[in-house]
N, C-alpha and C positions, 0 to 999 in steps of 0.2 A: 504494499499499500504506500503510495507516495505521500509526502507531507501535505499536499493540497487535498487529497482524498481524505486524509485523516482529519484535517481541520474542517472540511465540509461535513464529515460525519459528526463532529462536535457541534457545529452550527445546527444540525438537524436535532440533536439531543437537546440543545438549548431551547429551540423553538417548541419542541415537544413538551419540555418541562413547563414553559409558559402556558401552553394550551391545557396541560393537565391541571395546572393551578386553577384555571378558569373552570374546568369541569368539576374539580374538587369543591370550589366555592359554590357552584350550582347545586351540588349534592347537599352541602350544609344549608343552603337556602331552603332546600326541600324540608330538611329537618326543622329549621326555624319556622317555616310555614305551618308545620304540624302543630306547633305550639300556639298559633294565633287563633283568634276566635273566628276570623273571616275565612271560611273554607272555600267560598267562591273564588277568592284571590288565590288560594292554594291550587285550585283547579286550573287557573289561568297562568301559573308560573312559567317563566321563560326557561325551558328545559335545555336549550342549546344542544350541544352534542351528547348530553347525558343519556338520552334514550336512543342514540344512534351511534353508540360506541364502536360497533364493528366496522362501520364505514370509515371512522377516523383512525382506528388502530387495527387493521386487518390481521396483524400478527398476534393479537392478544385475545384470542377466543376464550381463554380461561378466565379472563377478567371481564367478560361480556356483561354489560349492565342490562338489567331487565328492561324490556321494551316499554315504550310509552303507554301502550294499551294496558299493560299489567299495572303500572304505577298509577295511571289515571283511574283504573277500576278500584284500586285501593283507596284513593282519595274519595271516590264516589261512595264507597262502602262506609267510610267515616261520615260523610255528609248525610247518608241515609240512616245512620245509627246502627249499621250492621257490624262495624268494627270500631274499636276504641282508638284513640290517638296513640296509646302505648303499643297496641297491636300493629298499627301502621308503621311506627318506627321499627318494630321488630321485623316486619315484612320487608322494609327497605334497607335494613342494616347490612345485608350481604353486598349490596351495591356499593355502599360507602366504604366497606372494608376492601372491596376489590379496587376501588379508586386509590385508597391509601396504599395498598400493596404495590400497585403498578407505579404510582407516583414515587414511592420510596425507591423502587428499582431504577427508574429513570434518573432520579437524583444520584444514586450510587454510581450509575454508569457515567454520569456527567463528571462526578468527582474523580473517578478512575481516569477518564479521558484527560482531565486537567493535569493529573499527576504525570501522565504519559507526555503531555505537551512540555511540562517542565523538564522531564528527563531528556527529551529530544533537544530542547534548548541547551541544556548542560552539555550534551554530547557534541552539539554544534560548536559551542564555545571551546571545548577541549580541542577540537580540530583546528582552531584558529592558531596560526603560527605567530605568536606574540609573546611578550615577556609576562612573567608571573603576576606582576602588579596589575596590569591591564586585565588579565584573565580573571583575577580575584574580584576586580570591580565589576566585570561582566557577570560573574557568578552571583554577586550580591544583588544584581539587578534582575535576575531571572523571574522572580514573582511579578515584578512590574512589567517586564517584557511579555510574560504570559498574559497578564491582564490586558495589556495594550493590544496584543495579537487577537485575543478573544473578543475584546470590544470592537476592534476593527472588523472582524469577520461577522459579527452579529449586528452590525449597524443596520438600521432600517433603510432599505434602498429608496423607499418612497418619501422619506423625510426630507 
């Protein structure tokens, strides 16, 4: 894998982490709405990709979130008095746990990738034919170089 491919993979992980954070927030919004008195608002919540997980993450079937119809029917059951709010939270909790697990995995992958970037920067610095003082200064700057490189690669192109 070339350095460019490696950094491209990091960018994808970074973007996926941002999107997962939004999905995670949507899931917690669902739980918050369970506690509100206004069930009509709960039924109209903006689900985003929460109910369409498989389209967003085709590699993650094991973390598939229950589809919108199931979740919607749970909310309707609460609205009609056939299910308590506690039962609703229990019914939806596997979805939130799945999000948490997958989010944690992506975060771990991102941290691993960052450590590899640092390692490659250090190897590059070792290969530079220069004196020890300059090399030591470059070694000290590796965390900043890494952050700069990651920041540059993850810039919003539309901004």
